[in-house]
C-alpha positions, 0 to 999 in steps of 0.5 A: 466365587473365586477372587477374579470373579469378584474383582470383575464384578466390582469393575462391572459395577464401577462402568454401570455407575460411571457411564451415566455420569460421564454422559451427563458431564458430556452433555453438559460441555456440548451445550455450554459450548453451544451456547458459547458459539450462538454467543460468538456469532450474535457479536459477529454479526453485530460487529460494524466499523473498522478496526486495525485488523480491517481492511477495505475488502473485509468492510465491503464483503460485510456491506460497509462501504469503504472509507478510503480517507479512514483507517481502512487505508494503509497511509502510515509514514513507513509504508508511504516511505517505502512504496517511494523507493525506486523499483526495477521490473523486467531489468528497467527502474522505474522512480516514484516522482513528484506531483502537484496539483493540477498536473495533467498526463495523457496515455491510455488506460487499460484495467485489472478486475476479478482475476486479481480481486483479493489479492495484495496491491503494492502498498500493502492493501487488499485490491477491491475492484468494487474500490475506486483505485488504480495502479501507477508506476510513479505517482506517489500512494494515495495521490488522487486523479481524475481520469478522463476518457477523451474519447466519449467525455466520461470520467472518474476519480481514483486513488493510487494504491498499486504499481503498473501497468507495465505495458509500453504506452499505458499509464494508468491501470484502472479498478474494475468499478473505475473502467465501468464509470468511464466505459472502457471495460468492452474495449480494455483500453481508452485514450484518457487524460490524468489530473491530479487533484488530491493527496492522502487519499484527500481531494483538495476543496480548491479543485471545483470540478472534482469537488462538485462531481464527488458532491453529485455522486453517492458512491465517490462521496462515500469513498472520498473526502474533500478538504485541505491538502498539500500542493505537491507531495514527493518522496524526498531527496536523500543522499549518502555520504560515502567518503571524505578525501583530501585529493581528489583522486581520492575522491574519484575512486570512491565514486567509481566504486559506487557508480555500479549501484543503480538506481542511485548515482555517485557524485563529488561535491567540494568543500572547504574545511580549515582553510582546504578544500575536501572532496566528498562523495555522496550517493544520491537518489534516496526517496526517503530517509528509512530507504537511506538507513536501509541501504546503509545497514546492508552495506556496513563496509561504508565506515561512517557513513551518513545521509542528508536531505539535499 
């Protein structure tokens, strides 16, 4: 037997020895993966509750009632401020407004459902057509509103978490479940009256009728808390100083330069400094401090600009 045949015989013997060992190792690894997978599935099934990565839709799909006043609601100051900024749709500017408890508004409601289910709303939530939410063009986010169908007397309660409807004459876009509550799904629109009854996703405890409606309805009771709330909410009223001049003519030039910066308004205010007048030019209309800061960052040519709260 030559050297080549001897080497081939050694290789074959090594294969015969190593192959069963390799199969044993693979089987052990596979069984370990199965065990780990089973543990992970058991843990996933037993997990019930909200955390930072959870949203209302995740909760609903797992059979957990969305707690609108809890961790599932995106109500951080940053989001609240961002959604109070003026915005533009189809060439038209909309300005989030101040509203107070008891304010009422008349108009037409529409609704949106399955086509938008699981898509993002304007405040970053995932739209859940089974939760009592709605879209409004200018109400502060998380404002709680009673919606009365004036045609049949049925009412429901919703929390504002989206922007719209951008159709002339319509003042609110209801979720599917809210539209069913007031029996307007088949006709598509309904004449309604809106009443502001709370803020931050919480119904004000002094709005007696709304509190009674919630306490007598298990679904609404699971979604809304009843407690003390502010009497009114707005995004704020901030302005940026973009220039200061001893001569009024200089202030006029700067005012004109910033007059084409919608949705903001440039104004001149006269002050006194060292016994002489000084004319300061302000850009007004910022709904939050963060919005004003963002504007300054995007416009570094405004040397020494600073913001104030009116």
